[in-house]
PDB file of the backbone (N, CA, C, O) and the ligand in Angstrom, with CONECT records:
HET     ZN  A 101       1
ATOM      1  N   UNK A   1      41.783  95.795 -12.650  1.00  0.00           N
ATOM      2  CA  UNK A   1      40.615  95.417 -11.970  1.00  0.00           C
ATOM      3  C   UNK A   1      40.138  94.075 -12.461  1.00  0.00           C
ATOM      4  O   UNK A   1      39.447  93.433 -11.670  1.00  0.00           O
ATOM      5  N   UNK A   2      40.368  93.605 -13.514  1.00  0.00           N
ATOM      6  CA  UNK A   2      40.122  92.106 -14.045  1.00  0.00           C
ATOM      7  C   UNK A   2      40.841  91.278 -13.305  1.00  0.00           C
ATOM      8  O   UNK A   2      40.280  90.298 -12.815  1.00  0.00           O
ATOM      9  N   UNK A   3      42.263  91.519 -13.074  1.00  0.00           N
ATOM     10  CA  UNK A   3      43.216  90.746 -12.356  1.00  0.00           C
ATOM     11  C   UNK A   3      42.733  90.456 -10.807  1.00  0.00           C
ATOM     12  O   UNK A   3      42.907  89.382 -10.232  1.00  0.00           O
ATOM     13  N   UNK A   4      42.173  91.474 -10.311  1.00  0.00           N
ATOM     14  CA  UNK A   4      41.929  91.538  -8.776  1.00  0.00           C
ATOM     15  C   UNK A   4      40.586  90.644  -8.822  1.00  0.00           C
ATOM     16  O   UNK A   4      40.419  89.910  -7.848  1.00  0.00           O
ATOM     17  N   UNK A   5      39.745  90.622  -9.698  1.00  0.00           N
ATOM     18  CA  UNK A   5      38.560  89.863  -9.669  1.00  0.00           C
ATOM     19  C   UNK A   5      38.907  88.247  -9.769  1.00  0.00           C
ATOM     20  O   UNK A   5      38.340  87.337  -9.164  1.00  0.00           O
ATOM     21  N   UNK A   6      40.001  88.155 -10.705  1.00  0.00           N
ATOM     22  CA  UNK A   6      40.495  86.684 -10.930  1.00  0.00           C
ATOM     23  C   UNK A   6      41.106  86.258  -9.691  1.00  0.00           C
ATOM     24  O   UNK A   6      40.866  85.119  -9.291  1.00  0.00           O
ATOM     25  N   UNK A   7      41.931  87.088  -8.975  1.00  0.00           N
ATOM     26  CA  UNK A   7      42.544  86.616  -7.706  1.00  0.00           C
ATOM     27  C   UNK A   7      41.490  86.340  -6.787  1.00  0.00           C
ATOM     28  O   UNK A   7      41.627  85.374  -6.036  1.00  0.00           O
ATOM     29  N   UNK A   8      40.469  87.032  -6.731  1.00  0.00           N
ATOM     30  CA  UNK A   8      39.405  86.979  -5.730  1.00  0.00           C
ATOM     31  C   UNK A   8      38.681  85.526  -5.953  1.00  0.00           C
ATOM     32  O   UNK A   8      38.411  84.751  -5.035  1.00  0.00           O
ATOM     33  N   UNK A   9      38.438  85.318  -7.229  1.00  0.00           N
ATOM     34  CA  UNK A   9      37.835  84.016  -7.544  1.00  0.00           C
ATOM     35  C   UNK A   9      38.724  82.876  -7.145  1.00  0.00           C
ATOM     36  O   UNK A   9      38.272  81.956  -6.463  1.00  0.00           O
ATOM     37  N   UNK A  10      39.972  82.904  -7.545  1.00  0.00           N
ATOM     38  CA  UNK A  10      40.851  81.800  -7.185  1.00  0.00           C
ATOM     39  C   UNK A  10      40.941  81.678  -5.672  1.00  0.00           C
ATOM     40  O   UNK A  10      40.913  80.569  -5.140  1.00  0.00           O
ATOM     41  N   UNK A  11      41.053  82.850  -4.940  1.00  0.00           N
ATOM     42  CA  UNK A  11      41.072  82.842  -3.439  1.00  0.00           C
ATOM     43  C   UNK A  11      39.884  82.126  -2.882  1.00  0.00           C
ATOM     44  O   UNK A  11      40.027  81.252  -2.027  1.00  0.00           O
ATOM     45  N   UNK A  12      38.813  82.448  -3.309  1.00  0.00           N
ATOM     46  CA  UNK A  12      37.569  81.812  -2.756  1.00  0.00           C
ATOM     47  C   UNK A  12      37.531  80.247  -3.025  1.00  0.00           C
ATOM     48  O   UNK A  12      37.217  79.424  -2.165  1.00  0.00           O
ATOM     49  N   UNK A  13      37.920  79.920  -4.430  1.00  0.00           N
ATOM     50  CA  UNK A  13      38.099  78.513  -4.734  1.00  0.00           C
ATOM     51  C   UNK A  13      39.002  77.705  -3.751  1.00  0.00           C
ATOM     52  O   UNK A  13      38.663  76.623  -3.272  1.00  0.00           O
ATOM     53  N   UNK A  14      40.165  78.324  -3.501  1.00  0.00           N
ATOM     54  CA  UNK A  14      41.147  77.601  -2.674  1.00  0.00           C
ATOM     55  C   UNK A  14      40.493  77.580  -1.098  1.00  0.00           C
ATOM     56  O   UNK A  14      40.700  76.640  -0.330  1.00  0.00           O
ATOM     57  N   UNK A  15      39.756  78.642  -0.782  1.00  0.00           N
ATOM     58  CA  UNK A  15      39.179  78.700   0.534  1.00  0.00           C
ATOM     59  C   UNK A  15      38.066  77.557   0.696  1.00  0.00           C
ATOM     60  O   UNK A  15      37.946  76.944   1.756  1.00  0.00           O
ATOM     61  N   UNK A  16      37.334  77.333  -0.321  1.00  0.00           N
ATOM     62  CA  UNK A  16      36.322  76.262  -0.311  1.00  0.00           C
ATOM     63  C   UNK A  16      37.010  74.987  -0.393  1.00  0.00           C
ATOM     64  O   UNK A  16      36.496  74.133   0.330  1.00  0.00           O
ATOM     65  N   UNK A  17      38.063  74.587  -1.086  1.00  0.00           N
ATOM     66  CA  UNK A  17      38.734  73.446  -1.115  1.00  0.00           C
ATOM     67  C   UNK A  17      39.237  73.233   0.265  1.00  0.00           C
ATOM     68  O   UNK A  17      39.155  72.128   0.802  1.00  0.00           O
ATOM     69  N   UNK A  18      39.754  74.264   0.846  1.00  0.00           N
ATOM     70  CA  UNK A  18      40.422  73.879   2.266  1.00  0.00           C
ATOM     71  C   UNK A  18      39.263  73.665   3.159  1.00  0.00           C
ATOM     72  O   UNK A  18      39.346  72.698   3.918  1.00  0.00           O
ATOM     73  N   UNK A  19      38.202  74.392   3.204  1.00  0.00           N
ATOM     74  CA  UNK A  19      37.138  74.127   4.041  1.00  0.00           C
ATOM     75  C   UNK A  19      36.330  72.700   3.845  1.00  0.00           C
ATOM     76  O   UNK A  19      35.672  72.104   4.697  1.00  0.00           O
ATOM     77  N   UNK A  20      36.562  72.347   2.540  1.00  0.00           N
ATOM     78  CA  UNK A  20      35.812  70.812   2.442  1.00  0.00           C
ATOM     79  C   UNK A  20      36.792  69.802   2.885  1.00  0.00           C
ATOM     80  O   UNK A  20      36.350  68.697   3.200  1.00  0.00           O
ATOM     81  N   UNK A  21      37.984  70.011   2.950  1.00  0.00           N
ATOM     82  CA  UNK A  21      38.860  69.089   3.284  1.00  0.00           C
ATOM     83  C   UNK A  21      38.833  68.955   4.944  1.00  0.00           C
ATOM     84  O   UNK A  21      38.899  67.884   5.547  1.00  0.00           O
ATOM     85  N   UNK A  22      38.734  70.139   5.490  1.00  0.00           N
ATOM     86  CA  UNK A  22      38.557  70.070   7.007  1.00  0.00           C
ATOM     87  C   UNK A  22      37.295  69.688   7.479  1.00  0.00           C
ATOM     88  O   UNK A  22      37.164  69.260   8.625  1.00  0.00           O
ATOM     89  N   UNK A  23      36.168  69.825   6.552  1.00  0.00           N
ATOM     90  CA  UNK A  23      34.778  69.495   6.963  1.00  0.00           C
ATOM     91  C   UNK A  23      34.576  68.145   7.500  1.00  0.00           C
ATOM     92  O   UNK A  23      34.382  67.938   8.698  1.00  0.00           O
ATOM     93  N   UNK A  24      34.625  67.163   6.541  1.00  0.00           N
ATOM     94  CA  UNK A  24      34.186  65.797   7.056  1.00  0.00           C
ATOM     95  C   UNK A  24      35.081  64.946   7.876  1.00  0.00           C
ATOM     96  O   UNK A  24      34.949  63.723   7.903  1.00  0.00           O
ATOM     97  N   UNK A  25      35.994  65.584   8.547  1.00  0.00           N
ATOM     98  CA  UNK A  25      36.916  65.077   9.611  1.00  0.00           C
ATOM     99  C   UNK A  25      36.283  64.317  10.805  1.00  0.00           C
ATOM    100  O   UNK A  25      35.746  64.980  11.692  1.00  0.00           O
ATOM    101  N   UNK A  26      36.311  63.096  10.872  1.00  0.00           N
ATOM    102  CA  UNK A  26      35.657  62.272  11.969  1.00  0.00           C
ATOM    103  C   UNK A  26      36.710  62.223  13.173  1.00  0.00           C
ATOM    104  O   UNK A  26      37.924  62.197  12.972  1.00  0.00           O
ATOM    105  N   UNK A  27      36.171  62.214  14.344  1.00  0.00           N
ATOM    106  CA  UNK A  27      37.017  62.002  15.500  1.00  0.00           C
ATOM    107  C   UNK A  27      37.471  60.603  15.619  1.00  0.00           C
ATOM    108  O   UNK A  27      36.727  59.650  15.387  1.00  0.00           O
ATOM    109  N   UNK A  28      38.891  60.477  16.037  1.00  0.00           N
ATOM    110  CA  UNK A  28      39.462  59.062  16.160  1.00  0.00           C
ATOM    111  C   UNK A  28      38.543  58.182  16.946  1.00  0.00           C
ATOM    112  O   UNK A  28      37.823  58.553  17.873  1.00  0.00           O
ATOM    113  N   UNK A  29      38.658  56.907  16.439  1.00  0.00           N
ATOM    114  CA  UNK A  29      37.640  55.830  17.045  1.00  0.00           C
ATOM    115  C   UNK A  29      37.965  55.453  18.559  1.00  0.00           C
ATOM    116  O   UNK A  29      37.186  54.909  19.342  1.00  0.00           O
ATOM    117  N   UNK A  30      39.195  55.827  18.795  1.00  0.00           N
ATOM    118  CA  UNK A  30      39.539  55.584  20.199  1.00  0.00           C
ATOM    119  C   UNK A  30      39.201  56.528  21.243  1.00  0.00           C
ATOM    120  O   UNK A  30      39.660  56.487  22.385  1.00  0.00           O
ATOM    121  N   UNK A  31      38.165  57.600  20.686  1.00  0.00           N
ATOM    122  CA  UNK A  31      37.858  58.367  21.578  1.00  0.00           C
ATOM    123  C   UNK A  31      37.161  58.034  22.789  1.00  0.00           C
ATOM    124  O   UNK A  31      36.068  57.496  22.607  1.00  0.00           O
ATOM    125  N   UNK A  32      37.570  58.245  24.163  1.00  0.00           N
ATOM    126  CA  UNK A  32      37.141  57.434  25.250  1.00  0.00           C
ATOM    127  C   UNK A  32      35.519  57.722  25.661  1.00  0.00           C
ATOM    128  O   UNK A  32      34.900  56.924  26.365  1.00  0.00           O
ATOM    129  N   UNK A  33      34.950  58.889  25.162  1.00  0.00           N
ATOM    130  CA  UNK A  33      33.779  59.357  25.374  1.00  0.00           C
ATOM    131  C   UNK A  33      32.623  58.660  24.538  1.00  0.00           C
ATOM    132  O   UNK A  33      31.449  58.592  24.901  1.00  0.00           O
ATOM    133  N   UNK A  34      33.161  58.141  23.328  1.00  0.00           N
ATOM    134  CA  UNK A  34      32.270  57.524  22.308  1.00  0.00           C
ATOM    135  C   UNK A  34      32.402  56.037  22.299  1.00  0.00           C
ATOM    136  O   UNK A  34      31.403  55.408  21.949  1.00  0.00           O
ATOM    137  N   UNK A  35      33.431  55.403  22.614  1.00  0.00           N
ATOM    138  CA  UNK A  35      33.795  54.106  22.342  1.00  0.00           C
ATOM    139  C   UNK A  35      32.700  53.109  23.290  1.00  0.00           C
ATOM    140  O   UNK A  35      32.175  52.112  22.794  1.00  0.00           O
ATOM    141  N   UNK A  36      32.467  53.512  24.617  1.00  0.00           N
ATOM    142  CA  UNK A  36      31.576  52.638  25.272  1.00  0.00           C
ATOM    143  C   UNK A  36      30.312  52.577  24.895  1.00  0.00           C
ATOM    144  O   UNK A  36      29.654  51.542  25.002  1.00  0.00           O
ATOM    145  N   UNK A  37      29.787  53.821  24.358  1.00  0.00           N
ATOM    146  CA  UNK A  37      28.346  53.888  23.878  1.00  0.00           C
ATOM    147  C   UNK A  37      28.025  52.999  22.651  1.00  0.00           C
ATOM    148  O   UNK A  37      27.022  52.307  22.479  1.00  0.00           O
ATOM    149  N   UNK A  38      29.143  53.176  21.798  1.00  0.00           N
ATOM    150  CA  UNK A  38      29.106  52.327  20.567  1.00  0.00           C
ATOM    151  C   UNK A  38      29.175  50.859  20.749  1.00  0.00           C
ATOM    152  O   UNK A  38      28.578  50.096  19.989  1.00  0.00           O
ATOM    153  N   UNK A  39      29.937  50.425  21.807  1.00  0.00           N
ATOM    154  CA  UNK A  39      29.924  49.069  21.842  1.00  0.00           C
ATOM    155  C   UNK A  39      29.184  48.310  23.018  1.00  0.00           C
ATOM    156  O   UNK A  39      29.292  47.101  23.226  1.00  0.00           O
ATOM    157  N   UNK A  40      28.447  49.156  23.726  1.00  0.00           N
ATOM    158  CA  UNK A  40      27.596  48.619  24.881  1.00  0.00           C
ATOM    159  C   UNK A  40      26.296  47.948  24.159  1.00  0.00           C
ATOM    160  O   UNK A  40      25.579  48.523  23.340  1.00  0.00           O
ATOM    161  N   UNK A  41      26.174  46.892  24.532  1.00  0.00           N
ATOM    162  CA  UNK A  41      24.860  46.153  23.939  1.00  0.00           C
ATOM    163  C   UNK A  41      23.573  46.823  24.422  1.00  0.00           C
ATOM    164  O   UNK A  41      23.292  46.966  25.612  1.00  0.00           O
ATOM    165  N   UNK A  42      22.869  47.194  23.469  1.00  0.00           N
ATOM    166  CA  UNK A  42      21.555  47.662  23.672  1.00  0.00           C
ATOM    167  C   UNK A  42      20.482  46.730  24.050  1.00  0.00           C
ATOM    168  O   UNK A  42      20.516  45.661  23.441  1.00  0.00           O
ATOM    169  N   UNK A  43      19.583  46.873  24.868  1.00  0.00           N
ATOM    170  CA  UNK A  43      18.535  46.005  25.167  1.00  0.00           C
ATOM    171  C   UNK A  43      17.523  45.763  24.059  1.00  0.00           C
ATOM    172  O   UNK A  43      16.774  46.694  23.763  1.00  0.00           O
ATOM    173  N   UNK A  44      17.430  44.613  23.423  1.00  0.00           N
ATOM    174  CA  UNK A  44      16.396  44.500  22.337  1.00  0.00           C
ATOM    175  C   UNK A  44      15.005  44.122  22.825  1.00  0.00           C
ATOM    176  O   UNK A  44      14.791  43.337  23.749  1.00  0.00           O
ATOM    177  N   UNK A  45      13.979  44.832  22.033  1.00  0.00           N
ATOM    178  CA  UNK A  45      12.681  44.593  22.597  1.00  0.00           C
ATOM    179  C   UNK A  45      11.947  44.278  21.254  1.00  0.00           C
ATOM    180  O   UNK A  45      12.404  44.630  20.166  1.00  0.00           O
ATOM    181  N   UNK A  46      10.884  43.652  21.392  1.00  0.00           N
ATOM    182  CA  UNK A  46      10.010  43.158  20.343  1.00  0.00           C
ATOM    183  C   UNK A  46       8.874  44.188  20.111  1.00  0.00           C
ATOM    184  O   UNK A  46       8.320  44.621  21.122  1.00  0.00           O
ATOM    185  N   UNK A  47       8.448  44.648  18.849  1.00  0.00           N
ATOM    186  CA  UNK A  47       7.348  45.433  18.683  1.00  0.00           C
ATOM    187  C   UNK A  47       6.150  44.624  18.966  1.00  0.00           C
ATOM    188  O   UNK A  47       6.015  43.461  18.585  1.00  0.00           O
ATOM    189  N   UNK A  48       5.189  45.364  19.729  1.00  0.00           N
ATOM    190  CA  UNK A  48       4.022  44.530  20.090  1.00  0.00           C
ATOM    191  C   UNK A  48       3.087  44.408  18.967  1.00  0.00           C
ATOM    192  O   UNK A  48       2.127  43.660  19.150  1.00  0.00           O
ATOM    193  N   UNK A  49       3.195  45.022  17.810  1.00  0.00           N
ATOM    194  CA  UNK A  49       2.456  44.969  16.649  1.00  0.00           C
ATOM    195  C   UNK A  49       2.805  43.852  15.781  1.00  0.00           C
ATOM    196  O   UNK A  49       2.090  42.874  15.565  1.00  0.00           O
ATOM    197  N   UNK A  50       3.999  44.082  15.287  1.00  0.00           N
ATOM    198  CA  UNK A  50       4.653  43.137  14.178  1.00  0.00           C
ATOM    199  C   UNK A  50       5.779  42.190  14.728  1.00  0.00           C
ATOM    200  O   UNK A  50       6.246  41.290  14.031  1.00  0.00           O
ATOM    201  N   UNK A  51       6.157  42.417  15.907  1.00  0.00           N
ATOM    202  CA  UNK A  51       7.161  41.611  16.369  1.00  0.00           C
ATOM    203  C   UNK A  51       8.673  41.775  16.050  1.00  0.00           C
ATOM    204  O   UNK A  51       9.546  41.014  16.466  1.00  0.00           O
ATOM    205  N   UNK A  52       8.868  42.820  15.293  1.00  0.00           N
ATOM    206  CA  UNK A  52      10.210  43.150  14.945  1.00  0.00           C
ATOM    207  C   UNK A  52      11.067  43.413  16.146  1.00  0.00           C
ATOM    208  O   UNK A  52      10.586  44.009  17.109  1.00  0.00           O
ATOM    209  N   UNK A  53      12.242  43.024  16.142  1.00  0.00           N
ATOM    210  CA  UNK A  53      13.211  43.503  17.316  1.00  0.00           C
ATOM    211  C   UNK A  53      13.918  44.738  16.955  1.00  0.00           C
ATOM    212  O   UNK A  53      14.360  44.901  15.817  1.00  0.00           O
ATOM    213  N   UNK A  54      14.051  45.697  17.973  1.00  0.00           N
ATOM    214  CA  UNK A  54      14.875  46.959  17.828  1.00  0.00           C
ATOM    215  C   UNK A  54      15.312  47.310  19.151  1.00  0.00           C
ATOM    216  O   UNK A  54      14.700  46.954  20.158  1.00  0.00           O
ATOM    217  N   UNK A  55      16.307  47.967  19.165  1.00  0.00           N
ATOM    218  CA  UNK A  55      16.993  48.473  20.423  1.00  0.00           C
ATOM    219  C   UNK A  55      15.903  49.329  21.219  1.00  0.00           C
ATOM    220  O   UNK A  55      15.017  50.013  20.706  1.00  0.00           O
ATOM    221  N   UNK A  56      16.138  49.158  22.485  1.00  0.00           N
ATOM    222  CA  UNK A  56      14.910  49.667  23.418  1.00  0.00           C
ATOM    223  C   UNK A  56      14.954  51.358  23.345  1.00  0.00           C
ATOM    224  O   UNK A  56      13.888  51.971  23.290  1.00  0.00           O
ATOM    225  N   UNK A  57      16.042  51.961  23.348  1.00  0.00           N
ATOM    226  CA  UNK A  57      15.970  53.423  22.899  1.00  0.00           C
ATOM    227  C   UNK A  57      15.296  53.855  21.847  1.00  0.00           C
ATOM    228  O   UNK A  57      14.805  54.984  21.824  1.00  0.00           O
ATOM    229  N   UNK A  58      15.190  52.952  20.796  1.00  0.00           N
ATOM    230  CA  UNK A  58      14.502  53.469  19.470  1.00  0.00           C
ATOM    231  C   UNK A  58      13.122  53.030  19.543  1.00  0.00           C
ATOM    232  O   UNK A  58      12.464  53.253  18.527  1.00  0.00           O
ATOM    233  N   UNK A  59      12.578  52.506  20.427  1.00  0.00           N
ATOM    234  CA  UNK A  59      11.181  51.818  20.679  1.00  0.00           C
ATOM    235  C   UNK A  59      10.304  53.031  21.157  1.00  0.00           C
ATOM    236  O   UNK A  59      10.640  53.821  22.039  1.00  0.00           O
ATOM    237  N   UNK A  60       9.114  53.062  20.437  1.00  0.00           N
ATOM    238  CA  UNK A  60       8.096  53.976  21.018  1.00  0.00           C
ATOM    239  C   UNK A  60       7.270  53.164  22.027  1.00  0.00           C
ATOM    240  O   UNK A  60       6.918  51.989  21.928  1.00  0.00           O
ATOM    241  N   UNK A  61       7.022  54.091  23.077  1.00  0.00           N
ATOM    242  CA  UNK A  61       6.351  53.457  24.152  1.00  0.00           C
ATOM    243  C   UNK A  61       5.012  54.040  24.354  1.00  0.00           C
ATOM    244  O   UNK A  61       4.852  55.251  24.507  1.00  0.00           O
ATOM    245  N   UNK A  62       3.981  53.123  24.355  1.00  0.00           N
ATOM    246  CA  UNK A  62       2.622  53.321  24.449  1.00  0.00           C
ATOM    247  C   UNK A  62       2.207  53.747  25.872  1.00  0.00           C
ATOM    248  O   UNK A  62       3.032  53.739  26.786  1.00  0.00           O
ATOM    249  N   UNK A  63       0.895  54.128  26.061  1.00  0.00           N
ATOM    250  CA  UNK A  63       0.482  54.594  27.458  1.00  0.00           C
ATOM    251  C   UNK A  63       0.509  53.462  28.369  1.00  0.00           C
ATOM    252  O   UNK A  63       0.837  53.602  29.547  1.00  0.00           O
ATOM    253  N   UNK A  64       0.168  52.319  27.855  1.00  0.00           N
ATOM    254  CA  UNK A  64       0.006  51.026  28.821  1.00  0.00           C
ATOM    255  C   UNK A  64       1.407  50.366  28.709  1.00  0.00           C
ATOM    256  O   UNK A  64       1.493  49.206  29.110  1.00  0.00           O
ATOM    257  N   UNK A  65       2.381  50.899  28.270  1.00  0.00           N
ATOM    258  CA  UNK A  65       3.654  50.144  28.461  1.00  0.00           C
ATOM    259  C   UNK A  65       4.034  49.361  27.144  1.00  0.00           C
ATOM    260  O   UNK A  65       5.156  48.869  27.026  1.00  0.00           O
ATOM    261  N   UNK A  66       3.161  49.266  26.243  1.00  0.00           N
ATOM    262  CA  UNK A  66       3.625  48.513  24.954  1.00  0.00           C
ATOM    263  C   UNK A  66       4.629  49.222  24.102  1.00  0.00           C
ATOM    264  O   UNK A  66       4.638  50.436  23.896  1.00  0.00           O
ATOM    265  N   UNK A  67       5.511  48.305  23.606  1.00  0.00           N
ATOM    266  CA  UNK A  67       6.623  48.908  22.890  1.00  0.00           C
ATOM    267  C   UNK A  67       6.487  48.620  21.376  1.00  0.00           C
ATOM    268  O   UNK A  67       6.156  47.507  20.969  1.00  0.00           O
ATOM    269  N   UNK A  68       6.776  49.747  20.489  1.00  0.00           N
ATOM    270  CA  UNK A  68       6.297  49.699  19.075  1.00  0.00           C
ATOM    271  C   UNK A  68       7.663  50.116  18.198  1.00  0.00           C
ATOM    272  O   UNK A  68       8.514  50.921  18.574  1.00  0.00           O
ATOM    273  N   UNK A  69       7.665  49.450  17.070  1.00  0.00           N
ATOM    274  CA  UNK A  69       8.862  49.991  16.213  1.00  0.00           C
ATOM    275  C   UNK A  69       8.542  51.352  15.565  1.00  0.00           C
ATOM    276  O   UNK A  69       9.497  52.079  15.290  1.00  0.00           O
ATOM    277  N   UNK A  70       7.433  51.717  15.327  1.00  0.00           N
ATOM    278  CA  UNK A  70       7.141  52.839  14.529  1.00  0.00           C
ATOM    279  C   UNK A  70       5.915  53.514  15.136  1.00  0.00           C
ATOM    280  O   UNK A  70       5.228  52.900  15.952  1.00  0.00           O
ATOM    281  N   UNK A  71       5.632  54.711  14.775  1.00  0.00           N
ATOM    282  CA  UNK A  71       4.589  55.607  15.134  1.00  0.00           C
ATOM    283  C   UNK A  71       3.318  54.937  14.656  1.00  0.00           C
ATOM    284  O   UNK A  71       2.354  54.827  15.414  1.00  0.00           O
ATOM    285  N   UNK A  72       3.298  54.489  13.418  1.00  0.00           N
ATOM    286  CA  UNK A  72       2.104  53.680  12.743  1.00  0.00           C
ATOM    287  C   UNK A  72       1.778  52.504  13.584  1.00  0.00           C
ATOM    288  O   UNK A  72       0.607  52.346  13.929  1.00  0.00           O
ATOM    289  N   UNK A  73       2.682  51.670  13.945  1.00  0.00           N
ATOM    290  CA  UNK A  73       2.347  50.611  14.797  1.00  0.00           C
ATOM    291  C   UNK A  73       1.840  50.960  16.103  1.00  0.00           C
ATOM    292  O   UNK A  73       0.992  50.240  16.631  1.00  0.00           O
ATOM    293  N   UNK A  74       2.307  52.060  16.709  1.00  0.00           N
ATOM    294  CA  UNK A  74       1.835  52.539  17.892  1.00  0.00           C
ATOM    295  C   UNK A  74       0.386  52.648  18.040  1.00  0.00           C
ATOM    296  O   UNK A  74      -0.328  52.206  18.940  1.00  0.00           O
ATOM    297  N   UNK A  75      -0.006  53.500  16.709  1.00  0.00           N
ATOM    298  CA  UNK A  75      -1.343  53.737  16.593  1.00  0.00           C
ATOM    299  C   UNK A  75      -2.091  52.507  16.443  1.00  0.00           C
ATOM    300  O   UNK A  75      -3.110  52.343  17.113  1.00  0.00           O
ATOM    301  N   UNK A  76      -1.647  51.545  15.555  1.00  0.00           N
ATOM    302  CA  UNK A  76      -2.273  50.436  15.238  1.00  0.00           C
ATOM    303  C   UNK A  76      -2.718  49.515  16.466  1.00  0.00           C
ATOM    304  O   UNK A  76      -3.713  48.790  16.459  1.00  0.00           O
ATOM    305  N   UNK A  77      -1.799  49.667  17.543  1.00  0.00           N
ATOM    306  CA  UNK A  77      -1.772  48.916  18.743  1.00  0.00           C
ATOM    307  C   UNK A  77      -1.358  47.462  18.553  1.00  0.00           C
ATOM    308  O   UNK A  77      -0.875  47.007  17.516  1.00  0.00           O
ATOM    309  N   UNK A  78      -1.609  46.769  19.702  1.00  0.00           N
ATOM    310  CA  UNK A  78      -0.881  45.329  19.879  1.00  0.00           C
ATOM    311  C   UNK A  78      -1.761  44.400  19.100  1.00  0.00           C
ATOM    312  O   UNK A  78      -2.969  44.611  18.996  1.00  0.00           O
ATOM    313  N   UNK A  79      -1.123  43.308  18.518  1.00  0.00           N
ATOM    314  CA  UNK A  79      -1.921  42.422  17.661  1.00  0.00           C
ATOM    315  C   UNK A  79      -2.142  41.222  18.354  1.00  0.00           C
ATOM    316  O   UNK A  79      -2.793  40.318  17.830  1.00  0.00           O
TER     317      UNK A  79
HETATM  318 ZN    ZN A 101       6.181  47.120  14.264  1.00  0.00          ZN2+
END
């Protein structure tokens, strides 16, 4: 019974090591679906409050079309 328990523990340990090795595998960089999105130049916009430049998809848009870098600056409004 003790041997069975030991085999079970060893088996789980090997299974976890195997799962960890398979886990963080990243897709090859030459993947056709991801390469254009990563290399495509994002339109840069300036925050209406502090003026920091950020990619347009990351900007928060106000009701009247103002672009902001963060929720705090969106609430603070244009400067
Ligand atoms: Zn800002």
